[in-house]
C-alpha positions, -999 to 999 in steps of 0.1 A, spaced: 253 514 407 262 537 437 271 522 471 240 538 486 217 521 461 234 487 467 230 492 505 192 500 500 187 469 479 204 448 507 181 464 532 151 455 512 162 420 509 170 415 547 134 409 560 130 382 533 162 366 542 152 364 578 119 349 567 136 321 549 165 317 573 171 280 577 140 272 556 141 244 530 132 256 494 129 229 468 135 243 432 122 223 401 147 232 374 140 223 338 125 232 304 142 260 285 157 274 317 184 246 314 189 252 276 217 277 274 248 280 295 244 316 306 209 308 320 224 277 337 253 298 354 228 324 365 207 296 382 239 283 398 248 317 411 212 320 426 215 287 444 248 296 459 235 330 470 204 314 487 227 289 505 250 318 516 221 338 529 208 309 552 182 292 530 187 254 523 180 250 486 173 215 471 174 214 434 154 187 414 159 187 376 143 172 346 158 165 312 133 155 286 149 173 256 183 159 265 170 124 268 152 128 234 185 140 218 205 111 232 178 84 222 178 100 186 216 98 186 215 61 194 186 54 170 160 47 197 127 61 187 107 82 213 71 72 217 48 94 239 14 87 254 -5 116 269 27 135 273 46 107 290 75 89 273 69 51 269 100 37 285 112 2 275 143 -15 290 166 1 265 151 36 270 153 34 309 192 27 307 196 59 285 171 79 308 191 70 339 225 77 322 213 111 310 194 122 342 216 108 370 247 111 348 254 139 324 227 164 334 231 160 370 268 163 371 266 193 348 244 213 372 266 202 402 296 215 381 280 248 375 271 253 412 306 245 422 322 267 398 302 296 413 316 288 448 289 265 461 293 228 472 266 208 453 262 171 457 245 150 429 221 123 440 191 104 425 161 88 441 180 55 444 206 69 467 200 60 504 166 46 492 155 82 490 125 76 468 109 42 463 87 41 431 59 20 420 49 16 384 25 42 369 -7 29 356 -28 -2 362 -26 -38 348 -49 -39 318 -45 -2 308 -48 5 271 -11 18 270 17 3 292 42 31 299 69 6 308 94 19 333 76 50 343 69 53 380 56 76 407 69 80 443 54 54 466 76 64 496 102 91 504 130 86 530 147 118 538 177 102 558 202 112 532 189 148 528 188 153 565 224 145 566 232 169 538 209 199 545 222 226 569 259 217 562 266 242 533 258 215 508 233 220 479 217 185 469 209 182 432 184 154 426 176 134 394 142 118 393 151 83 388 142 58 415 141 21 424 109 3 424 96 -21 452 102 -48 425 139 -38 422 136 -23 386 146 13 378 119 39 372 118 73 356 94 96 375 80 129 362 103 155 376 75 178 388 59 149 407 93 139 421 99 175 433 64 177 449 71 144 468 106 156 480 91 191 490 63 174 510 86 149 528 109 176 537 81 199 548 96 226 526 85 263 530 85 267 494 85 247 462 93 267 430 85 254 397 108 270 370 87 268 338 85 283 304 56 307 313 53 335 338 29 316 360 -9 310 360 -26 336 337 -62 348 337 -84 350 305 -68 383 295 -35 365 297 -25 387 328 -4 370 356 -24 359 387 -1 367 416 -18 345 442 -42 316 442 -57 293 468 -65 256 460 -103 261 457 -98 290 432 -76 266 412 -105 241 409 -128 268 398 -104 281 371 -100 245 357 -137 240 356 -143 273 338 -115 267 313 -92 295 324 -65 270 333 -60 245 303 -36 222 287 -2 216 302 -9 240 331 -34 216 345 -10 188 356 13 216 368 -12 230 391 -24 195 402 12 188 413 11 221 433 -20 210 451 -4 175 456 27 192 472 5 214 495 -14 184 506 19 168 515 28 197 538 46 223 517 37 258 529 36 275 494 42 266 459 52 290 431 50 287 394 74 311 377 93 318 345 127 302 345 138 323 315 136 355 337 171 362 350 174 354 387 137 346 390 143 326 421 159 356 439 132 379 428 106 356 440 122 349 475 142 380 483 122 409 469 88 426 475 79 420 439 77 383 436 81 366 401 51 341 395 20 328 409 20 318 446 -3 289 454 -13 282 490 -40 262 509 
């Protein structure tokens, strides 16, 4: 690429950089975007570049497949109910070990290797997220140690953000009852983004975004349009909880939520720093 072309690309990125200067952007990272090392390294480069350009990125990661693999290795059977893993005491120990341990530190390592300064945390650190058990007493299925955020305390993140540090958060939290709970990573990211009043929450998924009936990408949606698309059957299956989490995050105070394809190289940069955008932007 000629120097002139490089300069033009930087000039195009500048207004976007100014728009997100000092803004908080929460990125939910998971699914197949985490699967191979090259994608993981590209993601780490994106986070470092964002931080260097004045954005405050916060990474929230999942790890369902890795948890499943570790449970299988240890001979513990995975049982699901409506897409959620039923988590007994033996399982929650493995969940915490995999999420807050191996996956979290692997992402931290990748970001640090690319010249960033990542810090690995989970919901327990500094009482960041307090959970309560998901479901009601008397539910047909008891999910065990599966929780949802009851309260978010941003004290630790307030200390970290703006100091050239990139927090990487595992969705494990302590309950009001002192037990450890596994929280769905999308829900966890929505709660964190809301508490931080983030400018953007990006969900890196395995799909390009929200699609219309002709399977074309819908670039922008408002909350009331989403409700219509669910009612008429355009949005179905696993995309419904995803968009519901987007609505929840907007209600918590996030300015805009984007669903985009984590398998697209540098999707985060394309979304935030170019005119093209990379997925579906959802606003109030």
